[in-house]
BALOBA-1460 file (C-alpha; in Angstrom, 3 decimals):
// residues 354
<rec num="1" residu="m" x="-36.153" y="-82.499" z="-144.236"/>
<rec num="2" residu="w" x="-32.436" y="-82.275" z="-144.427"/>
<rec num="3" residu="t" x="-30.499" y="-86.058" z="-145.735"/>
<rec num="4" residu="a" x="-27.417" y="-87.375" z="-145.295"/>
<rec num="5" residu="t" x="-25.520" y="-88.109" z="-147.670"/>
<rec num="6" residu="e" x="-23.518" y="-92.376" z="-148.061"/>
<rec num="7" residu="d" x="-20.056" y="-90.525" z="-147.180"/>
<rec num="8" residu="g" x="-21.438" y="-88.543" z="-144.352"/>
<rec num="9" residu="s" x="-22.794" y="-84.976" z="-146.032"/>
<rec num="10" residu="v" x="-26.011" y="-83.090" z="-145.026"/>
<rec num="11" residu="i" x="-28.369" y="-81.957" z="-148.076"/>
<rec num="12" residu="d" x="-31.429" y="-79.379" z="-147.780"/>
<rec num="13" residu="a" x="-34.594" y="-79.752" z="-150.027"/>
<rec num="14" residu="n" x="-32.905" y="-77.778" z="-152.053"/>
<rec num="15" residu="g" x="-29.725" y="-80.155" z="-153.401"/>
<rec num="16" residu="t" x="-27.241" y="-77.253" z="-150.825"/>
<rec num="17" residu="v" x="-24.679" y="-78.889" z="-149.016"/>
<rec num="18" residu="v" x="-24.869" y="-77.735" z="-145.692"/>
<rec num="19" residu="f" x="-22.060" y="-79.792" z="-144.408"/>
<rec num="20" residu="f" x="-19.653" y="-81.342" z="-146.666"/>
<rec num="21" residu="s" x="-18.108" y="-84.743" z="-145.404"/>
<rec num="22" residu="t" x="-14.257" y="-85.007" z="-145.122"/>
<rec num="23" residu="e" x="-14.541" y="-87.451" z="-148.287"/>
<rec num="24" residu="r" x="-16.316" y="-85.311" z="-149.970"/>
<rec num="25" residu="f" x="-14.187" y="-81.833" z="-149.027"/>
<rec num="26" residu="i" x="-11.208" y="-83.884" z="-150.124"/>
<rec num="27" residu="n" x="-12.647" y="-84.850" z="-153.605"/>
<rec num="28" residu="d" x="-15.106" y="-82.119" z="-154.591"/>
<rec num="29" residu="i" x="-12.952" y="-79.086" z="-152.950"/>
<rec num="30" residu="c" x="-9.273" y="-79.591" z="-152.932"/>
<rec num="31" residu="l" x="-8.886" y="-82.737" z="-155.706"/>
<rec num="32" residu="g" x="-12.017" y="-81.603" z="-157.646"/>
<rec num="33" residu="d" x="-13.209" y="-78.156" z="-159.705"/>
<rec num="34" residu="c" x="-15.722" y="-77.728" z="-157.724"/>
<rec num="35" residu="c" x="-16.964" y="-74.243" z="-156.437"/>
<rec num="36" residu="f" x="-15.442" y="-73.862" z="-152.794"/>
<rec num="37" residu="i" x="-18.372" y="-72.925" z="-151.214"/>
<rec num="38" residu="c" x="-21.563" y="-74.799" z="-152.620"/>
<rec num="39" residu="g" x="-19.603" y="-77.265" z="-154.646"/>
<rec num="40" residu="a" x="-21.348" y="-76.967" z="-157.941"/>
<rec num="41" residu="r" x="-19.211" y="-78.509" z="-160.400"/>
<rec num="42" residu="t" x="-18.507" y="-75.851" z="-163.431"/>
<rec num="43" residu="n" x="-21.059" y="-77.520" z="-166.026"/>
<rec num="44" residu="e" x="-23.479" y="-76.915" z="-163.325"/>
<rec num="45" residu="r" x="-23.506" y="-72.659" z="-162.702"/>
<rec num="46" residu="p" x="-21.944" y="-69.971" z="-164.171"/>
<rec num="47" residu="f" x="-18.178" y="-69.583" z="-163.067"/>
<rec num="48" residu="n" x="-15.915" y="-66.773" z="-162.641"/>
<rec num="49" residu="n" x="-14.216" y="-67.809" z="-160.384"/>
<rec num="50" residu="e" x="-12.709" y="-66.339" z="-157.072"/>
<rec num="51" residu="h" x="-9.534" y="-64.216" z="-156.183"/>
<rec num="52" residu="i" x="-7.522" y="-65.616" z="-153.157"/>
<rec num="53" residu="l" x="-7.047" y="-62.059" z="-151.814"/>
<rec num="54" residu="p" x="-10.312" y="-59.955" z="-152.831"/>
<rec num="55" residu="e" x="-10.172" y="-56.892" z="-155.204"/>
<rec num="56" residu="w" x="-10.382" y="-54.605" z="-153.101"/>
<rec num="57" residu="l" x="-7.568" y="-55.615" z="-151.776"/>
<rec num="58" residu="l" x="-5.941" y="-55.724" z="-155.288"/>
<rec num="59" residu="r" x="-7.558" y="-52.355" z="-156.122"/>
<rec num="60" residu="r" x="-6.233" y="-50.101" z="-152.527"/>
<rec num="61" residu="y" x="-2.854" y="-51.730" z="-152.861"/>
<rec num="62" residu="d" x="-2.318" y="-51.909" z="-156.894"/>
<rec num="63" residu="l" x="-1.655" y="-55.109" z="-156.921"/>
<rec num="64" residu="f" x="-3.358" y="-56.430" z="-159.530"/>
<rec num="65" residu="a" x="0.034" y="-56.869" z="-161.831"/>
<rec num="66" residu="k" x="2.566" y="-57.609" z="-159.220"/>
<rec num="67" residu="t" x="3.754" y="-60.481" z="-157.930"/>
<rec num="68" residu="i" x="3.459" y="-63.162" z="-154.751"/>
<rec num="69" residu="t" x="6.358" y="-64.506" z="-154.203"/>
<rec num="70" residu="l" x="5.613" y="-68.739" z="-153.635"/>
<rec num="71" residu="p" x="6.791" y="-71.407" z="-151.288"/>
<rec num="72" residu="n" x="9.216" y="-72.281" z="-154.731"/>
<rec num="73" residu="e" x="10.429" y="-69.060" z="-155.003"/>
<rec num="74" residu="g" x="8.544" y="-68.869" z="-158.672"/>
<rec num="75" residu="t" x="5.347" y="-65.663" z="-158.835"/>
<rec num="76" residu="v" x="2.596" y="-65.037" z="-160.026"/>
<rec num="77" residu="r" x="0.321" y="-62.342" z="-161.048"/>
<rec num="78" residu="y" x="-2.186" y="-61.293" z="-158.380"/>
<rec num="79" residu="d" x="-4.964" y="-60.994" z="-160.945"/>
<rec num="80" residu="r" x="-4.139" y="-64.791" z="-162.049"/>
<rec num="81" residu="y" x="-4.421" y="-66.106" z="-158.255"/>
<rec num="82" residu="t" x="-7.213" y="-67.587" z="-158.537"/>
<rec num="83" residu="v" x="-9.980" y="-70.364" z="-157.232"/>
<rec num="84" residu="p" x="-12.630" y="-72.014" z="-158.622"/>
<rec num="85" residu="c" x="-15.664" y="-70.516" z="-157.505"/>
<rec num="86" residu="c" x="-19.320" y="-69.444" z="-158.745"/>
<rec num="87" residu="a" x="-20.563" y="-66.632" z="-159.882"/>
<rec num="88" residu="e" x="-23.295" y="-66.615" z="-157.736"/>
<rec num="89" residu="c" x="-20.926" y="-67.543" z="-154.570"/>
<rec num="90" residu="n" x="-18.434" y="-64.944" z="-155.692"/>
<rec num="91" residu="s" x="-21.252" y="-62.237" z="-155.333"/>
<rec num="92" residu="l" x="-22.454" y="-63.488" z="-152.309"/>
<rec num="93" residu="m" x="-18.655" y="-63.305" z="-150.343"/>
<rec num="94" residu="g" x="-18.921" y="-59.498" z="-151.745"/>
<rec num="95" residu="e" x="-21.575" y="-58.979" z="-150.736"/>
<rec num="96" residu="v" x="-22.455" y="-60.411" z="-147.534"/>
<rec num="97" residu="v" x="-17.986" y="-60.587" z="-146.588"/>
<rec num="98" residu="e" x="-16.038" y="-58.565" z="-148.395"/>
<rec num="99" residu="k" x="-17.879" y="-55.431" z="-148.385"/>
<rec num="100" residu="p" x="-18.073" y="-55.278" z="-144.265"/>
<rec num="101" residu="i" x="-14.638" y="-55.819" z="-143.825"/>
<rec num="102" residu="s" x="-13.927" y="-53.709" z="-146.282"/>
<rec num="103" residu="e" x="-15.624" y="-50.711" z="-144.275"/>
<rec num="104" residu="v" x="-13.973" y="-51.611" z="-140.845"/>
<rec num="105" residu="v" x="-10.375" y="-52.675" z="-142.249"/>
<rec num="106" residu="h" x="-10.205" y="-49.293" z="-144.279"/>
<rec num="107" residu="d" x="-10.739" y="-47.569" z="-140.601"/>
<rec num="108" residu="g" x="-7.540" y="-49.106" z="-139.205"/>
<rec num="109" residu="v" x="-6.628" y="-51.479" z="-135.910"/>
<rec num="110" residu="n" x="-8.932" y="-49.359" z="-133.581"/>
<rec num="111" residu="a" x="-12.001" y="-50.037" z="-135.549"/>
<rec num="112" residu="i" x="-10.884" y="-53.465" z="-136.152"/>
<rec num="113" residu="n" x="-11.111" y="-53.882" z="-132.864"/>
<rec num="114" residu="d" x="-13.928" y="-52.404" z="-131.792"/>
<rec num="115" residu="y" x="-15.941" y="-54.195" z="-134.206"/>
<rec num="116" residu="i" x="-14.605" y="-57.707" z="-132.804"/>
<rec num="117" residu="s" x="-15.655" y="-55.881" z="-128.833"/>
<rec num="118" residu="k" x="-19.001" y="-55.381" z="-130.296"/>
<rec num="119" residu="g" x="-19.282" y="-59.359" z="-131.198"/>
<rec num="120" residu="n" x="-17.894" y="-59.953" z="-134.881"/>
<rec num="121" residu="l" x="-14.594" y="-61.778" z="-134.427"/>
<rec num="122" residu="l" x="-16.082" y="-64.994" z="-136.496"/>
<rec num="123" residu="k" x="-16.697" y="-62.678" z="-139.836"/>
<rec num="124" residu="m" x="-13.329" y="-61.982" z="-139.298"/>
<rec num="125" residu="f" x="-11.982" y="-65.176" z="-138.247"/>
<rec num="126" residu="v" x="-13.946" y="-66.214" z="-141.882"/>
<rec num="127" residu="w" x="-12.560" y="-63.607" z="-143.841"/>
<rec num="128" residu="m" x="-8.578" y="-64.528" z="-143.088"/>
<rec num="129" residu="g" x="-9.911" y="-67.945" z="-143.693"/>
<rec num="130" residu="l" x="-11.080" y="-67.849" z="-146.615"/>
<rec num="131" residu="i" x="-8.068" y="-66.364" z="-147.619"/>
<rec num="132" residu="f" x="-5.786" y="-69.213" z="-146.770"/>
<rec num="133" residu="l" x="-8.423" y="-71.747" z="-147.260"/>
<rec num="134" residu="k" x="-7.943" y="-70.281" z="-151.210"/>
<rec num="135" residu="t" x="-3.957" y="-69.983" z="-150.643"/>
<rec num="136" residu="h" x="-3.726" y="-73.516" z="-150.182"/>
<rec num="137" residu="l" x="-6.601" y="-74.915" z="-152.185"/>
<rec num="138" residu="k" x="-4.190" y="-73.001" z="-155.236"/>
<rec num="139" residu="d" x="-1.191" y="-75.013" z="-154.462"/>
<rec num="140" residu="r" x="-2.476" y="-77.455" z="-155.933"/>
<rec num="141" residu="t" x="-2.270" y="-76.307" z="-158.976"/>
<rec num="142" residu="l" x="1.284" y="-74.462" z="-158.611"/>
<rec num="143" residu="r" x="4.960" y="-76.569" z="-159.356"/>
<rec num="144" residu="v" x="7.373" y="-77.461" z="-156.996"/>
<rec num="145" residu="h" x="9.830" y="-77.236" z="-159.403"/>
<rec num="146" residu="m" x="10.457" y="-74.123" z="-162.036"/>
<rec num="147" residu="d" x="12.727" y="-75.667" z="-163.864"/>
<rec num="148" residu="v" x="10.302" y="-78.714" z="-165.510"/>
<rec num="149" residu="r" x="13.029" y="-80.640" z="-165.615"/>
<rec num="150" residu="k" x="13.278" y="-81.153" z="-162.032"/>
<rec num="151" residu="g" x="9.651" y="-82.836" z="-162.739"/>
<rec num="152" residu="d" x="5.724" y="-81.639" z="-161.904"/>
<rec num="153" residu="e" x="4.994" y="-82.001" z="-158.861"/>
<rec num="154" residu="k" x="2.482" y="-79.557" z="-157.307"/>
<rec num="155" residu="i" x="3.287" y="-77.280" z="-154.018"/>
<rec num="156" residu="a" x="0.444" y="-79.042" z="-152.336"/>
<rec num="157" residu="d" x="1.170" y="-83.145" z="-153.167"/>
<rec num="158" residu="e" x="2.401" y="-83.141" z="-150.040"/>
<rec num="159" residu="y" x="-0.664" y="-81.398" z="-148.034"/>
<rec num="160" residu="e" x="-3.294" y="-83.869" z="-145.813"/>
<rec num="161" residu="w" x="-6.203" y="-81.991" z="-146.910"/>
<rec num="162" residu="e" x="-8.882" y="-83.498" z="-143.692"/>
<rec num="163" residu="y" x="-6.892" y="-80.446" z="-141.607"/>
<rec num="164" residu="l" x="-7.914" y="-77.743" z="-143.849"/>
<rec num="165" residu="h" x="-11.790" y="-79.563" z="-143.461"/>
<rec num="166" residu="h" x="-12.482" y="-77.734" z="-140.452"/>
<rec num="167" residu="i" x="-11.110" y="-74.384" z="-141.892"/>
<rec num="168" residu="h" x="-13.695" y="-75.196" z="-145.062"/>
<rec num="169" residu="s" x="-16.838" y="-75.875" z="-142.492"/>
<rec num="170" residu="v" x="-16.214" y="-72.384" z="-140.432"/>
<rec num="171" residu="v" x="-15.793" y="-69.726" z="-143.566"/>
<rec num="172" residu="r" x="-18.653" y="-71.533" z="-145.062"/>
<rec num="173" residu="c" x="-20.877" y="-70.391" z="-142.805"/>
<rec num="174" residu="f" x="-22.270" y="-67.281" z="-144.059"/>
<rec num="175" residu="y" x="-23.469" y="-69.350" z="-147.083"/>
<rec num="176" residu="t" x="-25.146" y="-72.342" z="-145.051"/>
<rec num="177" residu="g" x="-25.728" y="-70.131" z="-141.885"/>
<rec num="178" residu="c" x="-24.379" y="-72.698" z="-139.557"/>
<rec num="179" residu="v" x="-23.764" y="-71.702" z="-135.846"/>
<rec num="180" residu="v" x="-20.637" y="-71.287" z="-135.234"/>
<rec num="181" residu="e" x="-19.433" y="-71.523" z="-131.242"/>
<rec num="182" residu="m" x="-16.332" y="-69.860" z="-129.657"/>
<rec num="183" residu="e" x="-14.518" y="-72.717" z="-128.988"/>
<rec num="184" residu="a" x="-14.318" y="-73.887" z="-132.902"/>
<rec num="185" residu="i" x="-13.020" y="-70.279" z="-133.191"/>
<rec num="186" residu="g" x="-8.824" y="-70.099" z="-133.626"/>
<rec num="187" residu="s" x="-6.612" y="-67.125" z="-132.008"/>
<rec num="188" residu="f" x="-7.030" y="-63.580" z="-133.571"/>
<rec num="189" residu="l" x="-5.002" y="-60.268" z="-132.725"/>
<rec num="190" residu="s" x="-4.750" y="-56.901" z="-134.374"/>
<rec num="191" residu="i" x="-1.495" y="-54.833" z="-133.923"/>
<rec num="192" residu="p" x="-0.728" y="-51.722" z="-135.178"/>
<rec num="193" residu="v" x="2.797" y="-51.654" z="-137.430"/>
<rec num="194" residu="k" x="5.613" y="-48.290" z="-137.632"/>
<rec num="195" residu="a" x="5.719" y="-47.025" z="-140.825"/>
<rec num="196" residu="q" x="9.071" y="-47.995" z="-142.549"/>
<rec num="197" residu="a" x="11.115" y="-46.571" z="-145.168"/>
<rec num="198" residu="s" x="9.499" y="-49.970" z="-147.039"/>
<rec num="199" residu="r" x="7.544" y="-48.646" z="-150.264"/>
<rec num="200" residu="d" x="4.884" y="-52.743" z="-149.597"/>
<rec num="201" residu="r" x="1.940" y="-51.133" z="-147.831"/>
<rec num="202" residu="f" x="0.570" y="-55.261" z="-147.538"/>
<rec num="203" residu="d" x="2.165" y="-57.831" z="-146.280"/>
<rec num="204" residu="l" x="0.633" y="-61.588" z="-146.608"/>
<rec num="205" residu="g" x="2.756" y="-63.842" z="-144.130"/>
<rec num="206" residu="d" x="1.854" y="-68.034" z="-144.077"/>
<rec num="207" residu="l" x="2.424" y="-70.614" z="-141.963"/>
<rec num="208" residu="y" x="1.025" y="-73.496" z="-143.300"/>
<rec num="209" residu="l" x="2.147" y="-76.523" z="-141.288"/>
<rec num="210" residu="a" x="1.160" y="-74.330" z="-138.201"/>
<rec num="211" residu="q" x="-2.161" y="-73.273" z="-139.950"/>
<rec num="212" residu="t" x="-0.864" y="-69.709" z="-138.806"/>
<rec num="213" residu="m" x="-1.332" y="-66.434" z="-141.724"/>
<rec num="214" residu="l" x="-1.035" y="-62.973" z="-141.120"/>
<rec num="215" residu="l" x="-1.867" y="-59.190" z="-143.318"/>
<rec num="216" residu="r" x="-0.475" y="-56.233" z="-143.137"/>
<rec num="217" residu="l" x="-1.939" y="-53.552" z="-144.335"/>
<rec num="218" residu="d" x="-0.238" y="-49.911" z="-144.012"/>
<rec num="219" residu="d" x="0.232" y="-48.995" z="-140.135"/>
<rec num="220" residu="m" x="-2.108" y="-52.379" z="-138.923"/>
<rec num="221" residu="a" x="-1.863" y="-55.989" z="-139.333"/>
<rec num="222" residu="m" x="-3.739" y="-58.983" z="-138.650"/>
<rec num="223" residu="l" x="-2.816" y="-62.190" z="-137.403"/>
<rec num="224" residu="t" x="-5.013" y="-66.131" z="-137.048"/>
<rec num="225" residu="v" x="-4.649" y="-69.425" z="-135.746"/>
<rec num="226" residu="f" x="-7.024" y="-71.219" z="-137.489"/>
<rec num="227" residu="n" x="-7.035" y="-74.344" z="-135.020"/>
<rec num="228" residu="d" x="-6.174" y="-74.235" z="-131.886"/>
<rec num="229" residu="s" x="-9.126" y="-72.580" z="-129.868"/>
<rec num="230" residu="g" x="-7.593" y="-69.545" z="-128.709"/>
<rec num="231" residu="g" x="-4.264" y="-71.624" z="-127.097"/>
<rec num="232" residu="a" x="-1.461" y="-69.371" z="-128.788"/>
<rec num="233" residu="m" x="-3.230" y="-66.684" z="-127.666"/>
<rec num="234" residu="n" x="-3.954" y="-67.935" z="-124.185"/>
<rec num="235" residu="y" x="0.368" y="-67.940" z="-124.066"/>
<rec num="236" residu="f" x="1.226" y="-64.731" z="-126.073"/>
<rec num="237" residu="w" x="-0.894" y="-63.066" z="-123.680"/>
<rec num="238" residu="q" x="2.573" y="-62.658" z="-121.703"/>
<rec num="239" residu="k" x="4.552" y="-61.092" z="-123.939"/>
<rec num="240" residu="l" x="2.220" y="-58.867" z="-125.809"/>
<rec num="241" residu="e" x="1.257" y="-57.164" z="-122.760"/>
<rec num="242" residu="k" x="4.882" y="-56.492" z="-123.121"/>
<rec num="243" residu="i" x="4.754" y="-54.648" z="-126.072"/>
<rec num="244" residu="t" x="4.851" y="-51.181" z="-125.827"/>
<rec num="245" residu="g" x="4.154" y="-49.659" z="-129.384"/>
<rec num="246" residu="p" x="3.429" y="-50.177" z="-132.615"/>
<rec num="247" residu="v" x="5.914" y="-53.284" z="-134.307"/>
<rec num="248" residu="s" x="8.172" y="-53.336" z="-137.114"/>
<rec num="249" residu="e" x="7.720" y="-55.112" z="-139.456"/>
<rec num="250" residu="l" x="10.234" y="-57.712" z="-139.130"/>
<rec num="251" residu="q" x="8.870" y="-57.644" z="-135.103"/>
<rec num="252" residu="l" x="5.785" y="-58.728" z="-136.887"/>
<rec num="253" residu="r" x="6.880" y="-61.756" z="-138.492"/>
<rec num="254" residu="e" x="8.768" y="-63.252" z="-135.730"/>
<rec num="255" residu="i" x="5.419" y="-63.003" z="-133.862"/>
<rec num="256" residu="m" x="3.311" y="-64.415" z="-136.369"/>
<rec num="257" residu="a" x="6.024" y="-67.281" z="-135.719"/>
<rec num="258" residu="e" x="5.675" y="-66.933" z="-131.965"/>
<rec num="259" residu="l" x="2.120" y="-68.267" z="-132.883"/>
<rec num="260" residu="a" x="2.555" y="-70.888" z="-134.902"/>
<rec num="261" residu="c" x="5.299" y="-72.160" z="-132.349"/>
<rec num="262" residu="l" x="3.230" y="-71.700" z="-129.201"/>
<rec num="263" residu="n" x="0.130" y="-73.850" z="-131.448"/>
<rec num="264" residu="l" x="2.554" y="-76.304" z="-132.482"/>
<rec num="265" residu="h" x="3.186" y="-76.442" z="-129.034"/>
<rec num="266" residu="l" x="-0.088" y="-76.974" z="-127.681"/>
<rec num="267" residu="k" x="0.116" y="-80.234" z="-125.581"/>
<rec num="268" residu="e" x="-3.677" y="-81.446" z="-126.558"/>
<rec num="269" residu="r" x="-4.685" y="-80.696" z="-129.736"/>
<rec num="270" residu="p" x="-8.687" y="-79.104" z="-129.868"/>
<rec num="271" residu="t" x="-10.820" y="-81.060" z="-132.060"/>
<rec num="272" residu="f" x="-13.786" y="-79.607" z="-133.961"/>
<rec num="273" residu="h" x="-16.731" y="-81.107" z="-134.697"/>
<rec num="274" residu="t" x="-20.170" y="-80.369" z="-136.910"/>
<rec num="275" residu="e" x="-23.291" y="-81.305" z="-135.736"/>
<rec num="276" residu="c" x="-26.424" y="-81.450" z="-137.741"/>
<rec num="277" residu="d" x="-30.335" y="-81.947" z="-137.127"/>
<rec num="278" residu="l" x="-31.462" y="-83.243" z="-139.213"/>
<rec num="279" residu="m" x="-35.490" y="-83.142" z="-138.064"/>
<rec num="280" residu="n" x="-35.653" y="-79.695" z="-136.829"/>
<rec num="281" residu="e" x="-32.495" y="-78.066" z="-139.669"/>
<rec num="282" residu="k" x="-30.219" y="-77.472" z="-138.114"/>
<rec num="283" residu="c" x="-26.333" y="-77.311" z="-137.538"/>
<rec num="284" residu="r" x="-23.689" y="-75.883" z="-135.005"/>
<rec num="285" residu="i" x="-19.786" y="-75.874" z="-135.471"/>
<rec num="286" residu="i" x="-18.513" y="-76.337" z="-131.991"/>
<rec num="287" residu="g" x="-15.180" y="-77.376" z="-130.190"/>
<rec num="288" residu="k" x="-13.643" y="-78.835" z="-127.704"/>
<rec num="289" residu="r" x="-10.866" y="-77.179" z="-126.267"/>
<rec num="290" residu="p" x="-8.866" y="-78.957" z="-123.976"/>
<rec num="291" residu="t" x="-6.378" y="-77.781" z="-121.224"/>
<rec num="292" residu="l" x="-4.125" y="-75.452" z="-122.228"/>
<rec num="293" residu="d" x="-0.677" y="-76.881" z="-121.560"/>
<rec num="294" residu="l" x="2.366" y="-76.216" z="-123.159"/>
<rec num="295" residu="v" x="4.756" y="-79.509" z="-124.244"/>
<rec num="296" residu="h" x="8.334" y="-79.229" z="-123.501"/>
<rec num="297" residu="m" x="9.364" y="-75.561" z="-126.312"/>
<rec num="298" residu="d" x="11.273" y="-77.318" z="-128.862"/>
<rec num="299" residu="r" x="13.804" y="-74.430" z="-129.940"/>
<rec num="300" residu="r" x="14.621" y="-75.538" z="-133.064"/>
<rec num="301" residu="i" x="11.166" y="-75.753" z="-134.164"/>
<rec num="302" residu="r" x="10.971" y="-72.270" z="-133.040"/>
<rec num="303" residu="g" x="13.895" y="-71.311" z="-135.189"/>
<rec num="304" residu="k" x="12.671" y="-72.736" z="-138.509"/>
<rec num="305" residu="l" x="9.473" y="-70.967" z="-138.075"/>
<rec num="306" residu="l" x="11.050" y="-67.675" z="-137.270"/>
<rec num="307" residu="h" x="13.505" y="-68.423" z="-140.402"/>
<rec num="308" residu="q" x="10.739" y="-69.027" z="-142.678"/>
<rec num="309" residu="a" x="8.401" y="-66.006" z="-141.997"/>
<rec num="310" residu="v" x="11.929" y="-63.663" z="-142.325"/>
<rec num="311" residu="r" x="14.096" y="-64.863" z="-144.846"/>
<rec num="312" residu="h" x="13.059" y="-63.295" z="-147.174"/>
<rec num="313" residu="m" x="14.333" y="-60.596" z="-145.611"/>
<rec num="314" residu="l" x="17.783" y="-61.698" z="-144.377"/>
<rec num="315" residu="p" x="19.955" y="-59.299" z="-146.656"/>
<rec num="316" residu="q" x="18.214" y="-56.687" z="-145.504"/>
<rec num="317" residu="i" x="18.493" y="-57.643" z="-141.488"/>
<rec num="318" residu="r" x="21.904" y="-56.195" z="-140.067"/>
<rec num="319" residu="t" x="22.817" y="-56.284" z="-136.784"/>
<rec num="320" residu="a" x="26.077" y="-55.007" z="-134.953"/>
<rec num="321" residu="g" x="28.724" y="-57.944" z="-134.375"/>
<rec num="322" residu="r" x="26.853" y="-60.423" z="-136.592"/>
<rec num="323" residu="s" x="27.788" y="-61.384" z="-139.628"/>
<rec num="324" residu="q" x="24.993" y="-62.777" z="-142.162"/>
<rec num="325" residu="d" x="26.208" y="-66.255" z="-141.743"/>
<rec num="326" residu="e" x="26.106" y="-65.488" z="-138.482"/>
<rec num="327" residu="m" x="22.344" y="-64.317" z="-138.165"/>
<rec num="328" residu="l" x="21.349" y="-66.879" z="-140.050"/>
<rec num="329" residu="e" x="22.386" y="-69.577" z="-137.672"/>
<rec num="330" residu="a" x="21.008" y="-67.714" z="-134.473"/>
<rec num="331" residu="i" x="17.728" y="-67.432" z="-136.205"/>
<rec num="332" residu="k" x="17.411" y="-71.211" z="-137.005"/>
<rec num="333" residu="s" x="18.810" y="-71.829" z="-133.209"/>
<rec num="334" residu="g" x="15.594" y="-70.475" z="-132.290"/>
<rec num="335" residu="n" x="16.664" y="-68.271" z="-129.928"/>
<rec num="336" residu="l" x="16.952" y="-64.811" z="-131.347"/>
<rec num="337" residu="t" x="14.375" y="-61.996" z="-131.092"/>
<rec num="338" residu="f" x="13.854" y="-58.890" z="-132.597"/>
<rec num="339" residu="l" x="10.982" y="-58.037" z="-130.210"/>
<rec num="340" residu="f" x="13.011" y="-57.471" z="-126.985"/>
<rec num="341" residu="n" x="16.397" y="-57.111" z="-125.733"/>
<rec num="342" residu="d" x="18.966" y="-58.687" z="-123.185"/>
<rec num="343" residu="h" x="16.728" y="-57.070" z="-120.411"/>
<rec num="344" residu="g" x="13.551" y="-58.368" z="-121.581"/>
<rec num="345" residu="e" x="12.322" y="-54.985" z="-122.920"/>
<rec num="346" residu="f" x="9.967" y="-53.887" z="-126.370"/>
<rec num="347" residu="i" x="12.968" y="-52.607" z="-128.472"/>
<rec num="348" residu="n" x="11.516" y="-49.948" z="-129.612"/>
<rec num="349" residu="e" x="14.013" y="-48.349" z="-132.232"/>
<rec num="350" residu="l" x="12.571" y="-48.490" z="-135.918"/>
<rec num="351" residu="w" x="14.104" y="-51.245" z="-138.188"/>
<rec num="352" residu="m" x="14.324" y="-49.644" z="-141.853"/>
<rec num="353" residu="p" x="14.851" y="-52.320" z="-144.913"/>
<rec num="354" residu="l" x="17.386" y="-51.368" z="-146.402"/>
């Protein structure tokens, strides 16, 4: 029979952590060095750690020796971008999560949409959630300042770790067997992307405070909001219907900012809870989805999110009649869109990075 621990976690007869309480999640996973899936300590099992981006992606896009740019503008090589994970959980993820997803993603956006229509939304959500979770667990080891004279603070020092607890509970479902109800899953969108002049066939975007992420692979992209119970997509459909073709890299980044902004403007937040039936050894994650209303849109928030999403592209963006400074101010105002023209029509011209 399952048992509940003093901190509220749930353990099965073999000692497996079925459910991490928020306290245990923060202490063992966020602040400790335990395996982020099973919770084992480094002296209890062999560890080989887990790449934040799965190895098949690193191979496909030749990323091992390339670097990711961090929020502090520093860089780290993808092959060293890892988090603590025991060898057993690493192998399990490779078999039951990465292998089927890699096969679907290889066939493009239509294959992904078909896969989801057959009842596999949770699997895509888990896969994206694993990348998002690992990314921000890694932030606890990465410095805010590249210049050591400015201090030793880490990127994650300001994180409120409890906000990642729900994602952690959901992405472990392949390990725990916990049932995840639809209301506990966030927004998900797959969309075709134009072939661009950019050398990069891969892009990873992340707006942490809005729990929103994008992943672009060649001519398709996936976007996920992790904590909105589908609320952001409920409103973005109105704009999505006007998008009549593949989007550019810049437009894709705007969509990420738009989903993030909608998430932050939900009038009531969804709530999530894990129910564990100790006697019958069953677990399910449920979400309570409130009425999906929005508060009045604060354009400054939209501007901040859009700037964060596209700032690395700013030196390459050119628009007629606007200087670089004017472009920056227009973005920060929250009123600029790269998706639609003044008549509300989708901008189909191909934007090319210089």
